[in-house]
Structure formats: structure tokens, C-alpha cells
Residue, then its C-alpha position, 0 to 999 in steps of 0.5 A: x156345894x163343897x167337895x172333899x175330892x177337890x183336894x184328894x184328886x190333886x194328888x198325883x196318884x189316882x185315888x180310885x185307881x184305874x180299874x173300871x167299876x164292875x157295872x161298866x161291864x154290865x152296861x157294855x154287855x147290855x148295850x154293846x157299841x155295835x153302832x155309834x152310841x152316846x154315853x154320859x158318865x155322871x160324876x166321873x171322878x178321875x175318869x177310870x170308867x169314862x176312859x174304859x167306855x171310850x176305849x171300847x168305842x162309845x162316844x163319851x161325855x162326862x162331868x164332875x164337880x171337882x176341877x182336879x177330877x176333870x183335869x185328871x180325866x182329860x189327862x188319862x184320856x190323852x194318855x190312852x189316846x181316846x176322846x172324852x167330852x169332860x167338863x165341870x158341873x154340879x149334879x144338882x144344878x146341871x140338866x141334860x139338853x142332849x139325848x144319850x143312849x146310856x146314862x151311867x153313874x157310880x158313887x155320885x147319886x148320893x149327892x142328890x137330896x130327896x127333894x131334887x130326885x124326881x126332877x133330876x131323874x125325869x130329866x135323865x129319862x126324858x133325855x134317853x134314846x129309845x132302847x137306851x139304858x141307865x146303869x146306876x149305883x147308889x149308896x143305901x142306908x143300913x142301921x148296922x153299917x157305920x157312916x163312912x169315915x169321910x163324913x161328907x156333910x152333903x151326902x144324902x143316903x138312899x133307902x133300899x129299893x128307892x132307886x127302882x121307884x124312879x123306873x117303874x115304867x121302864x124294864x128292869x134288867x138287873x138289880x142287886x144290893x151288896x155290902x162291900x168293904x172299902x179302903x178309899x180313905x185308908x180306914x177300913x169301912x163298909x158300904x151298902x149299895x143298890x145297883x140298877x140297870x133299867x131299859x127304856x123299853x124291853x130288850x126284846x124290842x131292841 
């Protein structure tokens, strides 16, 4: 699977900046690291979110398809003095073998085609500890929003509410849909995103 970010991440500056995604704070609030907790960042990009979690006390594992992204994540972790187990992997091929307390992803799940989603999400759910959470964001398709200027050929949009269907047997603690402005390519455009925070059991059982 080709990745346009292979070249983008080779640039010295950070394409996504250093500020963590807003959903990082949702995960932090839902399952704070009052004890050792293992967190997986799927599609970590340049490491801004993975480093945020490591700085806040989580045991962080992260992967990305772009070699330059993996290297930038390592460098950022070294710069701020945290440890992150980061490696290269293809989201459509990699399957979890270890369990995690938190599975987190923003801006990556649209690379999963429809036919692989059931298998991948079953793997993620099976490898989540009891009382664990998933904090995920997906881009959703809207007919009134023009396609992003990057024109990624391996992008597979989701539809509103689709992400929730994979968590019908979990407690949904938070779900929202938002349309936001983006300048990631230097060209003003919009995205629609669906964010879901799901817990393997009710919060009352934690």
C-alpha cells in the first residue's frame, strides 16, 4: 500500500504539528493512568499523540506505515525523554497479539477497506483488556463536502454511524460527528469525522 506521507514526513518540520488531538484528552479523562496502562496508537504519524500519552504516564506502543513517520516519532520521544515502542506496520495486515487497555486512532482508519473492517475490529476488541477503551476517529462521507485535495487512492470513507456498529456490544461513552476546516495540504478544505469512545464494560464496573 503506497503512502503519500512517506515523502511528506521526510520534511524537517512536523506536518501535523506538536499539539495532541482533542480526543487524546477524552481518552485521558476516561481511563487515567492511575496504574500502569498499555496504550496502542494506530497510525501514529509523526508521534504527537503517542508522545502526549507517554508523557502522561502510559506504556505506549505505536505504529505507522511511513518509515519517516516512525523515525520522527522516535526522535520526538527522545527529545522529550519518553519511551515509546514504535514500529512500521500496515494497518490492513497487522494483527494484535498482545492486549491493551486503550486503543487509540485518529486519521488512519479510513485506510481500512470495507471487507477487512469486521476482521480488524474483532482483533482489536479481542485484544483489549476488561474495562479497556477504544478512542477512535474516522472520516465519514458527506455528499456536500468536496474530496480532500490530497486525492489518496487508498482512502476508503466511512458513513455516519458505521463505526458504532462495531461496538454494539460495548458501552458507548461518547460519540459525535463534526465538520471541521483543515489546512493539512496548504489548501483550505473540510472533513466530516465521527468520533467514538467505547468501553468493554460499563464505567460503573471499573
